[in-house]
Backbone bond lengths (Angstrom), bond angles and torsions (degrees), N, CA, C in turn:
res aa  C-N    CA-C-N  psi(-1)  N-CA   C-N-CA  omega(-1)  CA-C   N-CA-C  phi
1 X - - - 1.431 - - 1.521 107.74 -
2 X 1.326 116.13 132.90 1.484 119.55 -179.33 1.542 111.34 -70.88
3 X 1.303 116.79 166.24 1.430 121.72 -178.13 1.466 115.63 -58.44
4 X 1.410 116.35 -38.59 1.461 121.14 -179.54 1.569 107.95 -63.98
5 X 1.335 115.71 -48.24 1.474 118.18 177.82 1.514 112.79 -59.25
6 X 1.265 118.50 -41.57 1.459 119.77 175.03 1.487 113.21 -59.71
7 X 1.260 117.02 -41.56 1.525 120.55 179.93 1.531 107.74 -68.97
8 X 1.281 119.79 -44.15 1.505 121.25 179.21 1.539 110.09 -62.70
9 X 1.323 115.25 -38.08 1.497 119.29 -177.96 1.527 111.01 -64.30
10 X 1.344 118.00 -29.86 1.445 123.05 179.22 1.499 111.65 -76.35
11 X 1.342 119.39 -26.71 1.453 121.92 -173.87 1.490 115.39 -110.02
12 X 1.361 119.63 -21.94 1.431 122.81 -175.76 1.613 105.28 -151.11
13 X 1.323 109.96 170.84 1.498 117.50 171.21 1.500 105.14 -67.11
14 X 1.318 117.91 132.65 1.503 123.75 -173.42 1.576 107.81 -71.53
15 X 1.307 115.33 126.86 1.452 123.22 177.53 1.532 106.84 -79.30
16 X 1.352 117.16 124.90 1.412 120.44 175.90 1.537 110.71 -76.88
17 X 1.335 119.27 118.26 1.426 122.85 -178.86 1.524 107.02 -127.84
18 X 1.330 114.55 140.72 1.461 123.23 176.70 1.562 106.59 -117.19
19 X 1.308 118.06 129.32 1.463 119.95 178.95 1.568 106.32 -124.05
20 X 1.290 112.34 147.00 1.487 116.09 -179.35 1.522 114.34 -85.29
21 X 1.350 114.77 -35.99 1.434 117.57 -174.98 1.572 112.90 -136.09
22 X 1.273 113.48 161.79 1.541 116.43 170.77 1.515 110.45 -82.16
23 X 1.302 114.61 135.38 1.515 118.45 -177.42 1.491 111.68 -71.85
24 X 1.366 116.83 -44.93 1.469 120.58 -168.96 1.509 111.33 -79.97
25 X 1.326 118.01 52.79 1.437 123.89 169.05 1.571 106.78 -117.91
26 X 1.306 117.96 149.01 1.416 117.67 -178.84 1.501 116.80 -57.17
27 X 1.349 116.63 -37.10 1.484 120.11 176.39 1.531 114.08 -63.48
28 X 1.330 116.80 -43.27 1.474 119.72 178.92 1.460 112.18 -71.84
29 X 1.279 119.49 -39.00 1.459 120.53 178.31 1.579 109.58 -62.76
30 X 1.295 114.55 -41.36 1.447 119.97 177.26 1.551 111.72 -64.28
31 X 1.364 114.52 -42.98 1.456 118.13 178.79 1.578 110.96 -59.67
32 X 1.316 117.21 -48.12 1.479 119.96 179.97 1.426 112.50 -64.92
33 X 1.388 119.46 -40.06 1.432 122.05 179.14 1.528 110.10 -56.70
34 X 1.314 115.20 -46.69 1.449 121.75 -175.74 1.581 111.99 -71.45
35 X 1.359 112.13 -47.90 1.477 119.06 -174.87 1.524 111.74 -71.32
36 X 1.330 114.51 -56.21 1.454 119.66 -170.39 1.538 113.53 -85.81
37 X 1.329 118.94 -39.00 1.423 122.26 -174.26 1.503 116.36 -95.55
38 X 1.361 118.55 -23.77 1.401 124.78 174.45 1.533 111.48 -106.55
39 X 1.331 117.61 -2.49 1.422 120.40 172.07 1.514 118.92 69.37
40 X 1.355 115.16 31.60 1.461 121.87 178.24 1.497 107.47 -82.78
41 X 1.299 114.86 84.63 1.487 123.50 -174.34 1.525 113.20 -61.27
42 X 1.346 116.65 -30.80 1.504 121.62 179.13 1.508 109.35 -57.88
43 X 1.356 118.77 -30.84 1.486 119.04 -177.61 1.542 115.46 -65.00
44 X 1.324 115.51 -11.70 1.497 117.20 178.98 1.500 110.06 -57.64
45 X 1.327 119.39 -29.53 1.489 125.24 -176.92 1.540 110.65 -68.18
46 X 1.260 118.56 -22.21 1.490 121.73 -177.80 1.481 108.37 -59.73
47 X 1.302 120.95 -44.14 1.478 124.67 -173.71 1.519 115.23 -115.92
48 X 1.324 117.92 -5.50 1.483 120.79 -171.44 1.512 115.17 -57.27
49 X 1.372 117.92 -43.02 1.474 120.76 -179.82 1.508 111.03 -66.39
50 X 1.254 115.49 -44.97 1.519 119.99 -177.25 1.529 111.19 -67.51
51 X 1.340 113.82 -41.15 1.503 120.88 -179.57 1.574 106.46 -62.66
52 X 1.308 116.24 -50.07 1.427 119.35 -176.52 1.489 112.80 -65.68
53 X 1.274 119.29 -31.10 1.469 123.43 176.79 1.482 110.92 -65.43
54 X 1.355 117.69 -39.33 1.440 121.85 176.46 1.514 110.28 -65.88
55 X 1.379 116.81 -44.51 1.421 121.40 -177.54 1.581 107.72 -63.18
56 X 1.363 119.72 -39.46 1.408 122.52 -175.11 1.531 114.83 -68.30
57 X 1.315 116.62 -6.45 1.443 116.24 173.13 1.519 112.60 -67.84
58 X 1.318 114.77 -11.64 1.456 123.18 170.38 1.538 106.48 -102.25
59 X 1.345 118.28 97.67 1.501 120.69 -175.77 1.482 115.00 -51.68
60 X 1.316 119.52 129.46 1.458 124.78 -176.20 1.508 110.44 -57.88
61 X 1.312 120.85 -31.57 1.444 120.50 -175.85 1.562 108.22 -70.18
62 X 1.304 119.09 -19.48 1.507 121.98 -178.98 1.545 111.00 -109.19
63 X 1.303 119.72 -19.59 1.498 122.55 -174.72 1.483 110.62 -124.10
64 X 1.324 115.17 148.20 1.516 120.97 167.28 1.509 107.85 -97.00
65 X 1.263 116.69 136.89 1.494 122.56 175.03 1.508 108.37 -95.93
66 X 1.333 118.47 113.66 1.389 124.26 -176.30 1.560 111.92 -117.79
67 X 1.319 115.42 111.94 1.462 117.11 179.29 1.537 112.02 -80.55
68 X 1.288 115.85 146.67 1.500 120.59 172.28 1.538 105.11 -69.10
69 X 1.337 117.52 125.96 1.423 119.31 179.82 1.558 114.15 -79.58
70 X 1.325 115.68 161.95 1.446 119.02 170.44 1.527 108.09 -109.80
71 X 1.332 115.77 159.13 1.411 119.84 -178.77 1.537 111.26 -75.01
72 X 1.330 115.23 163.95 1.489 120.14 -177.93 1.484 113.76 -56.96
73 X 1.348 116.92 -42.61 1.452 122.19 -178.51 1.560 111.03 -63.43
74 X 1.333 116.77 -45.79 1.469 120.89 176.03 1.515 110.19 -60.15
75 X 1.276 117.62 -46.89 1.453 118.77 -178.11 1.502 111.49 -64.30
76 X 1.351 119.58 -40.21 1.397 121.42 175.92 1.530 114.60 -58.22
77 X 1.367 111.52 -44.30 1.477 116.10 179.79 1.520 116.53 -72.28
78 X 1.336 116.23 -39.70 1.429 122.58 -176.10 1.517 112.32 -87.65
79 X 1.307 114.67 -35.49 1.436 122.08 178.25 1.527 113.37 92.15
80 X 1.314 118.56 -3.57 1.476 122.45 -177.20 1.517 110.52 -158.74
81 X 1.332 113.75 160.40 1.503 120.17 168.58 1.455 105.24 -94.99
82 X 1.348 115.59 121.45 1.478 122.75 -177.71 1.549 110.83 -59.44
83 X 1.281 120.67 -34.25 1.460 123.92 -179.32 1.560 109.41 -69.20
84 X 1.318 115.06 -49.62 1.507 118.07 179.06 1.536 109.91 -61.25
85 X 1.371 118.63 -34.56 1.426 121.44 176.44 1.502 113.84 -57.91
86 X 1.340 118.20 -32.77 1.470 122.88 178.02 1.561 113.49 -76.71
87 X 1.314 116.22 -3.77 1.486 120.37 -170.69 1.530 112.00 -128.19
88 X 1.306 117.43 47.05 1.505 118.24 -174.83 1.544 115.23 -63.06
89 X 1.339 117.93 -23.20 1.435 121.52 -178.95 1.481 115.90 -102.95
90 X 1.366 118.29 1.50 1.430 121.31 -175.15 1.532 109.02 -101.65
91 X 1.317 116.11 143.86 1.430 122.30 175.51 1.538 105.54 -86.00
92 X 1.321 116.04 113.46 1.479 121.93 -176.11 1.466 111.21 -99.52
93 X 1.339 113.68 151.81 1.437 121.67 173.75 1.496 109.64 -110.89
94 X 1.330 118.62 100.39 1.434 125.24 -174.99 1.538 110.79 -84.38
95 X 1.333 115.61 73.05 1.495 120.66 -174.03 1.510 112.42 -99.51
96 X 1.341 118.36 -4.80 1.495 118.56 176.06 1.460 109.71 -110.07
97 X 1.325 114.98 150.44 1.418 122.95 175.99 1.514 109.29 -135.84
98 X 1.363 116.44 152.16 1.451 119.97 179.70 1.500 106.11 -85.76
99 X 1.328 115.28 131.68 1.446 123.10 172.47 1.551 106.88 -69.46
100 X 1.316 117.30 113.00 1.432 120.18 -175.01 1.546 113.32 -71.28
101 X 1.252 116.55 124.41 1.391 123.72 172.87 1.535 112.06 -130.09
102 X 1.288 117.63 120.44 1.477 119.42 -175.40 1.519 109.21 -64.20
103 X 1.296 114.74 134.26 1.473 121.55 175.57 1.541 111.43 81.75
104 X 1.251 115.93 17.71 1.521 118.52 -179.28 1.553 109.96 -58.93
105 X 1.318 117.72 138.70 1.467 121.04 174.34 1.489 108.54 -89.16
106 X 1.319 115.30 130.86 1.411 121.91 -176.22 1.554 109.04 -72.56
107 X 1.363 117.04 147.18 1.467 122.53 -179.87 1.586 111.54 -51.13
108 X 1.336 111.89 -41.36 1.476 115.91 -174.45 1.595 112.33 -66.25
109 X 1.316 116.30 -14.02 1.402 120.89 176.85 1.536 115.33 -97.84
110 X 1.276 115.73 1.74 1.464 121.99 -178.13 1.554 112.70 -101.53
111 X 1.340 115.98 152.40 1.452 118.07 173.42 1.552 105.58 -86.78
112 X 1.325 115.27 176.47 1.445 122.07 -177.04 1.541 112.82 -54.15
113 X 1.313 117.43 -49.88 1.501 118.54 -178.50 1.558 111.23 -64.62
114 X 1.318 115.93 -37.71 1.487 117.21 -179.44 1.576 109.96 -68.70
115 X 1.345 116.58 -35.73 1.466 119.65 173.31 1.424 111.53 -57.12
116 X 1.310 117.17 -50.53 1.491 123.24 -173.87 1.520 110.74 -69.01
117 X 1.326 120.02 -18.93 1.443 121.25 178.73 1.511 113.57 -98.92
118 X 1.355 116.54 7.27 1.471 122.51 178.28 1.499 109.97 -63.29
119 X 1.342 118.21 124.75 1.492 120.15 174.44 1.522 111.55 -67.76
120 X 1.281 116.58 164.97 1.424 123.90 -178.79 1.536 109.72 -53.03
121 X 1.399 117.92 117.82 1.498 117.97 -179.65 1.542 113.00 -98.84
122 X 1.329 117.87 -4.49 1.446 119.69 -171.87 1.536 112.54 -112.33
123 X 1.317 113.23 157.12 1.472 124.11 172.22 1.523 106.18 -140.14
124 X 1.250 115.43 160.77 1.472 122.00 178.00 1.545 108.74 -88.25
125 X 1.342 114.08 139.75 1.431 119.05 169.37 1.541 108.22 -70.71
126 X 1.268 118.49 129.90 1.485 122.46 -168.38 1.461 114.21 -66.02
127 X 1.305 120.01 -17.59 1.495 119.60 -173.95 1.536 114.13 -88.38
128 X 1.284 121.52 2.58 1.449 122.72 -175.25 1.504 112.58 -103.76
129 X 1.308 116.74 131.39 1.465 122.56 174.11 1.543 108.43 -95.39
130 X 1.323 117.95 115.87 1.478 120.46 179.59 1.535 112.52 -112.79
131 X 1.378 115.05 8.58 1.426 114.80 179.21 1.493 114.97 -55.92
132 X 1.381 115.07 123.85 1.475 122.58 179.61 1.486 115.38 64.48
133 X 1.279 121.68 17.50 1.422 124.68 -179.87 1.521 114.71 -87.55
134 X 1.301 118.33 152.47 1.457 123.32 175.73 1.588 106.06 -102.81
135 X 1.310 114.11 131.66 1.470 118.40 -170.40 1.535 109.78 -129.87
136 X 1.328 115.09 136.76 1.482 122.30 170.42 1.496 106.37 -108.95
137 X 1.314 115.55 115.28 1.468 119.89 172.76 1.441 108.45 -79.55
138 X 1.362 116.43 137.48 1.465 123.24 178.82 1.484 111.44 -114.16
139 X 1.311 118.04 127.52 1.482 123.77 -178.51 1.513 107.60 -144.08
140 X 1.345 113.86 163.16 1.437 118.47 -179.02 1.538 111.93 -88.80
141 X 1.328 119.53 -46.56 1.420 122.04 -172.98 1.530 108.83 -132.49
142 X 1.315 119.24 128.05 1.427 124.83 171.06 1.527 106.84 -98.95
143 X 1.290 115.98 112.14 1.515 118.97 -179.97 1.450 107.70 -104.68
144 X 1.372 119.09 -69.58 1.451 122.61 179.70 1.543 110.08 -104.39
145 X 1.277 116.90 -19.15 1.431 120.62 -177.12 1.558 112.11 97.07
146 X 1.282 116.33 -13.39 1.470 119.83 -173.82 1.550 114.54 -55.49
147 X 1.308 115.08 -45.16 1.454 116.67 179.73 1.498 112.80 -61.97
148 X 1.361 118.78 -40.44 1.464 120.99 178.71 1.509 111.13 -68.07
149 X 1.337 118.87 -38.18 1.429 121.66 179.86 1.521 111.48 -67.41
150 X 1.368 115.86 -40.03 1.470 117.16 173.24 1.516 112.62 -59.93
151 X 1.317 118.58 -45.95 1.475 122.29 178.62 1.575 107.97 -61.45
152 X 1.308 116.15 -46.90 1.516 116.41 179.57 1.542 112.18 -56.87
153 X 1.332 117.64 -40.81 1.455 119.24 -177.66 1.581 111.75 -61.44
154 X 1.352 114.05 -37.67 1.478 117.98 179.21 1.519 109.15 -69.17
155 X 1.275 119.10 -42.40 1.418 124.38 -175.08 1.588 109.17 -68.06
156 X 1.342 115.20 -44.94 1.456 118.38 -178.86 1.584 109.11 -66.82
157 X 1.309 119.09 -40.80 1.440 123.39 176.27 1.557 110.35 -58.70
158 X 1.293 116.42 -30.26 1.509 121.53 179.27 1.524 112.33 -84.98
159 X 1.358 116.43 2.42 1.479 118.85 176.60 1.470 116.51 105.69
160 X 1.332 120.36 0.00 1.492 119.48 178.09 1.537 110.37 -56.52
161 X 1.344 114.49 140.86 1.451 119.54 -177.98 1.540 110.16 -85.34
162 X 1.330 114.59 -40.51 1.518 120.38 -176.87 1.544 106.58 -144.36
163 X 1.359 112.18 135.56 1.474 118.28 175.11 1.498 107.85 -127.22
164 X 1.352 116.04 127.55 1.453 125.30 172.59 1.460 110.68 -119.13
165 X 1.310 121.13 177.54 1.410 123.94 176.27 1.492 114.60 -143.79
166 X 1.292 116.42 149.74 1.460 124.04 174.12 1.533 108.83 -130.75
167 X 1.320 116.48 125.82 1.438 118.94 177.10 1.564 109.86 -123.91
168 X 1.272 116.45 155.51 1.464 119.12 177.45 1.552 107.38 -72.14
169 X 1.339 118.41 -41.50 1.454 120.19 -174.06 1.533 110.30 -137.04
170 X 1.293 112.28 153.57 1.469 118.19 175.40 1.533 108.57 -136.86
């Protein structure tokens, strides 16, 4: 078990996450730089089929697929949610929203300690009933796990029975 998972296990119930690739490889760093930070939306097809195959191990009839949202400023600049881009064939449940705070520092610009100190950035969209539901959180990169644990907290508070996660890279 990695150091992050050991730390999370001491403080919370461990969130089960599956990742396809290691993030800290030159190829993955380059992919995310071009896809996510330079907005090359065509690159979503490089991993979309493999990512969706991993997600589909959780059958849609039993699980809700919930992508991690991006804030309005990021969406306006980039033009897309990078997680949604990896899931063109999946029916997603967009039940989370980012609590807008002006001047918010993006996770990618924070160091490890700053990421772990990030306050809850998510809220639930009021129109979704999650009571007793099983949810798979979808995200692109698991760095410290803080984003996924924040999302899990909102979903569990709304009545979700089980929350798991799938990320492209860790």
